[in-house]
N, C-alpha and C positions, 0 to 999 in steps of 0.2 A: 522313792524320790517321786514324786508328780507325775502324776500320770500322761500329762498332756507335755511337762521336760522329756519323757521318755519318749512318746512321739515325737518332740522337734526334733530329738537328735538321731530316731528312726530315721528321718526323714532327710538328714543329711547323709546320714551311712548309708540310705537309696539309692543317692545323688552319686554318690564318691564311691562308690561298691561294683556300676553296674547294675544298681538294679530301676531298668530305663523302660519305657516307651516315648513314644511320639507324644507335644505338649495337646496337638488338633492333628486331622487328619489330613494327611502332603502328600501330595503327586510324587512319586518315585525322582523326579528330578529336582524336588524342592529338597526333598529327603536328603540327598546328593550334595549339596548346594548349602543350604542352611538346616540343620538338625535341630531340634529345639526338645531335649529331652526334658522328663518329669519321670514320675515315679508311677509304678498302677495303683490303683488300690491294694491297701496289704492289711492284714490282718495280728495286728499291736504285738502279739503274742504265738507262743506256739498253740496247735492243739496235737488232744493229746491219743495218741493212738499205741495198745499194746504191742511189745518189739515185736511178740510173737506172729501176730498177722499180718504186720509189713514182712516181718521174712518169708511166711506162707504164701502171701502174692510172691516176691519176688522168686521162690521155687517153681510155682508155676508158669512163672512170662513164658518160659522158654516155649513147653506144651501148649499155651495161644495160640503164642505166634508160629507154631509150626502147622496147627489147628484152620487161621486163618489160609496160610501159604496149600494148604491143602484144599482147601475149599473152593480157593480160587484157581484150581485147577480142575477140576469138578465142576464145564460149564452146562452140561445139562441141568445140572444138580441146581443152579443157580438161576439158568431161566425159568427152572420148573418153578422154583421156592417165587419168584420176580412175577407170573406169570400174570398174576390178577392186577398187581400191582401198577405193573407197565400200564395196562390197560389202564387207568383210573390215573397216574400221576404222569405227565410230558415228563422231569427232570428222568424222574430211573428211563422213562423209554428209551428214550434218547441215550443213555448210558448203555440198557442193553442192546442199542443197534450197531453202534461200537465194538462191541463185544462180538455182533453175528456178523461185521466186516474185518476180523482179528479172523474168526473163522472159517470166514470164506477163504480169504487170504495167505491163513496158516502164520504159524506167529513164525518170528522175522529172528527172537532170541529168549533160550534158553533159560536163562536168566530170570530166578525171580529175586524182588528186593522189596521187601516193608519193615517201618519204619511205622510202630504202633504203639497207642496206647490206653491201656485199658483201664479206665475209671471203675472205683469202689465207692461204699460208705459206709461208716459200720452200724448194723444195727441195734438197736435197742432195747427190741422185745426178746427178751429168753426164746420164745416156743417160735420165736424162727428161725433161731439158730442152730447148729449142726453142729454132730462131733468133731469138725475140723476146722472151721472160721466162720467166725461173727459176720465174714466180710461179705455186700451181696454188690456184685455189675450190677454196674447200671449201663455199659456202655461198651464197646473196643471200638479206638478212632482209627483210623483207616487211612485217612486220608489226613495231611496235616497237624502233622500229631504235634504242639507249638511246644513252647513255654520251655523247653528242655534246659536249657542254656540259663534262661532266664532264672528257677525256679531253683536249681541250683546254687543260688547264692542267701535262698532264703534262711535254710539254718546258720549259719554265722550271725544273720542279722535279728534272729529269735535268739543268741543266743549273746548276743550282745542287748537286745531288753530288757532278758530274763534278771543279765548281770546289774544292768542297771537300775530296774526295778527292787532288785532283794536286797542291793548295800555291799555283796558279795561277788566273787567271779567265784564258782567253785567248779575242782580238777574234772566233774566227768561232764559239765556240759556236753563236751563235744561225742561224751558215746551215749548220752540220752537225745541229743540232737545232732546225730552226722548229716556228712553232708554227702551227698549221692553225686557221685560221676556219671551225671547226666549231658553237657560236651563232647565230653573225652570220650563214652559211646556211641553217645551217637554219630559223629566224624566215623569213629572207628566204625563202627559197621556202614557208611555212607563209602569209607578209602576202598571199605574190603567187595562192595560193589560196584566200586571204580576200578579197581586190579585182577576182576571179572572178565568185565569188559576187555581187555587186553590191549590196551596205549596209552600208550607214556604221555602223550601230544594230547590226549581231548580232556575234557573238562566236565567240570558235574555242574547243570543249568539247575538254578534252585527256581521256579517261578512263581510271580509274585505279582498281587493286585497291586491296581496304580495306585490305592490309596488305602495305607498302612499303620497303624500308632505299634505294633510291635514291629521294626522293623531292628531293637539291638540284639535281641535275639536272633536274629538272622544273622546280624554281621559279625557275632562273638562263634556260632558254630563256624562261618566262612575264616575264622580266624585258628579256631580249632584244628582245624582241615590242616590248610595250609601249614602251621608253623608241627602241629605235631604228622604228619604225611608227607607232608608237597604239593599237596592238591586244589587244584584252583577251581574256587566253587564262580560262578559267576551269575550276579541278577537279573532276571529276566522279568520282565513287564507282561501277566499277558495280553494284555490287548496292544501291544508289540510285536510281538511274531504272530501278526494275524496274516493270513498269503495280503500281501502289498504293501500290510505294516511298515515300519522303520527298522526293523529287526527280524526282517521275513525268514522266515522255518524253511527245510528244502532236505528233500532228502537223495540222496546221493544211486546213483544202479545199482550201491551195495545194498541200500539201506541204512548206512548213516545219514545221523541227523545233524543236520549242519545250521548254526547262527550266527550270525557275524564270522561265518569263515571258518569257524573254529569247532571240530566234530563231537559231538557230545552223548558220552558214555551214560551220565545217569541223567534224568527227571527229574525234578526233583520240587512236587508240587507241594506247596503252602499256599492253593487258594486252589479256585475250579470245584469247591465243595458244594455251589449253592445257584440254582438259578441262573441270580443277578450275576455270574462271574461268566453266562454266557449269552452276553445283548445278544446277539447276532449268529449267525450260518456260520460264518468265518469262524469263528470262537471253537466250533462242534469240529469242522470241519480241519482245523490244529490240531486237535483234541488225537482223534484219528489219527491224523499223521505220523502224534508223537505215537501210539499203540502199535501202529505200522512198521514202523524203524527196529532200526537193532539198537537202539538205545535204550538203558534198565529203567522200569517206569516206575515212581516211587509217589504211587503204587498205580499199578494192570489199574485197565481202568475192571475187570475183574479181582483184581481184589479190591477196590475200589465200592465192590458192589459188595462184598463182602462186610460192610458194614453197616449194609443198611438196616433198620429193624426188623422188617420181615424174615432178614438172616438168621439172625440175633434169634431171633424166635424159635424156626426151625428149627435153628441146635437144641435147645430145650426138651425137644420131641424127643420120646425113647426110643434108643436103638439110633440115633443119629450120630451122634458123639460117636459111636464104637464102631463108630463107615470112618472116618475121619485120623481119630488117633487109634495107634497098636495098642501101646500100651492101659491094662484096665482100670490099674492105677490113677497116670493120665486122667480118661476118664471121670474117675470118683472125685478127683479131686478138684478138676476143673467145672464140673456141674455143680461141686459143693459153692460155688459162688452164685447159680443160677438164682434167679424168681419167673415166678410163672409167668409166661405170656401170655396174649390170647390173641387171636387168628379175627378180623373184625368182614371178614369178607359174607356176602350173602348169602348167607348156611342157614340151616339151622344151626348150627356152635356158632356162630358168629351171632345173629338175632340174641343168644342164648348170651353171649358174656358181656353186648350193647348192652343188656337186662340189665347185669353187674355192676357196668359201668355208670350205671343211669341212677343204681340202685343207693348206689355210695360211690358214691366217685370222690371222698377222700379216700378211695382205698387203695383207686387206681394212677397210673399215668398214663395219661393217650398222647402219642409219637407218632409223627407223621416219618417220613424216608428221609431224614432229613441228619448230615454229620453235626454234632456235635449237639450241645442240650436246649441251645436258646427257644427250642421252638414247640419244646414239650407243650402240654396243655394238663393243670392242678386242677383238683378241688371240683368249685361250681362248671370253670372252663369245661372240667370232664363233659359233667352232663346235655351241658349247652347243645357242645358242637354233639355229642353223639344222638341228640331227639334232632336235633337239623339233618343229619344226615340218615336218616331211623329209613329212610326210602332208596335211599343213591346208593349206586356201585362206587362213588368214590370216600363210603369208609374202608373199601375196601387194600386203597391208600395206607391206612393210620394201622398201626398196633398196638396194641393195650398192656400197660404192665402195670404192673399187682407193688403198690409202694414199697419205699423203703423208708421205714420211720430213723431217723438216723436218730446220730445220739448228736444231742446239741448243748452245747459248752459257752459260756461268757466273755466276750472279746470287745476285742476293740477296733472298727475299722476306721485307716488311717488313711483320707481322701488332703489334695493339694489342697493348701488356701481353707480348712474345715475345722483347725486345731478347737476356738470356740465348741462346734457342734461334738464333739467324742464325747457320744456318751455308751456305756453300759450293752451289749446288747448282744441274745441268743446267735450263733452260729455254728452253723454243723462245717464239718470237713470232709471233701473230695477227698480219694489219692487214687492220683494218677500211675502208674508202672510202666515203664519204656520201654520196649521190645526190640530189638534188629534184629533179622533176620534174611540170612543171602542161601540162595540156593541153585546151585549146578546143574540142572538138566532133574534130577531125582534125588542128588546129596548133598543134602546141609550144609555150605561152608562155615558157612556165618550161624550160630543162635547165642543171642548173647539177650541176658536181664539189662538191660544200659543205666539204671537207674529208673527216680521216683520222682513224684511231686507230690506238693500237699496244700489245699486253698479250696 
């Protein structure tokens, strides 16, 4: 079958099987009253990944979740690691300020809960491999790890497109392209945290931005929670819960968080990870209010801070993983995915690292302390930025990571209304592994690898 015909059928498949985003950015009120579904850009065919590599990443995800939970409980470690970053990066400083407030007042709920997505790429250079894996970790997303429900639908789509391309449906397609249980697993983690809170009448609040494209993924998760666990999830716009807003958040005397008269068991952030999400001081007041409440935060501000690139760099130093993971085997397996990372503080070591980046920018990635990879700098951007910051303390707000040389394969990218422009192009695949972790005081109640995504 012609590739354009396959792409057309794939588009209709996506629209009829819930692989959806909003066509344009719309307010939450518009989303609720007039949804305009389209499909996200996607690869027409699956990207190859050795089965044993996926099995390895799934096997270490419970240790990754435990690691980040343990780090989030060591506030002194976090503050020390982020001290120089906080001096030059306003967003990190404000998050640390919220953490300081919690330390002064004391934690109101000892239950911690995380929904993480650890992202990896397949390294193509044999000299960068080790005996355990060829996969290298790009980052760990500790806040708003999204697309779980959306991404679980792509393997079936790809089974369909491969069968159309080949003109035959093979019995082994499902074995070769298994469907991950992302939505079910993430909902199971949220329900476990809700249960630990201990009130059947309390709800889970999903905190969202006012203009979202990715709304269908969140509604699918809400349906999973209700149908399989009987737990109500309420979508609330961050702007609406600021003090004096239309859905003002309040604390009762017992530190229970109340929104619209409903007690909140779990606050699940799908926003709040960039400075733009805090346009006023009231937004920071609400973040602090949530953190001081008995509501279980996903993530807590401490766990949010563990996702900074500086903490990722610190975890790569000799002896640090051993502090947070008890098993020598777990340390070895987690460390096998790490890349070299470099501090850019205004020190001799920082100067040496910056000189490497200026001389060989193609071998490094420059990362600010932000969730996601959209702010990263590559190639000549690395050189230019490091020269610009050569004598500035602002250089401390960045971390430099050894660059992955990922496997490049040929594929077609399907975009709305652009079938005629489709052509084969080189693509790289990033594999995300989802993990849910609930700890009550110092005993893990749930530690699951709940699924994976590929894109």
